[in-house]
Phi, psi and omega in degrees: 000118179279349177299335176299306177297322175298318175295322174303318185287332177297306178305313183296314179299319178283335174292321173295317175304318178296316177300313190276344180249353175068034167258154194243345182212141175248124182262330176218146172231123176260116181249119182267127180232123179280155176297335178261013182275353178067042181237126183271118197296308184301324180291325183295316181300313181300309184296322177300319173301320182284324186288326188274356177304133182056037176232181178292350174259005178303120178093000185290149176269133182257119174252125180269126174252106179273127177251154185283151168276147173228151175216167182250117186271122181280346178285306186260349178074032183233152168277136179224158169284130177223152182265326186227153184304327191247031178285149170286159173301134180284342182277303183248356176077009179282149182259014174267070181247120180267115183299137184235339184202155179090021179260355190265155164229132182210156170277120183272312184208160177229147169244119187230162177241000000 
């Protein structure tokens, strides 16, 4: 399950930020996850809880901000919403849709002490 390494990466980013910004405890983490990021949200929640034990994030609440997938349809030349990487264009039905958004995962915001 790659969500474990993703959760470890999130912890590392936040610990680095704590060192440079001087906070000692994190109360809430807002994590933005795109529909096309390939991240299973429930697995991420489970892994996050396991990884943050005995760290400055221990007991922190994880808020997931889901973002919609977007793609550029080469057939009709429009930006469209897609749920999966290989979805057809909802406008023309063509399968030449290049993903352009919703592929990222990032720490959007922190509530710290």
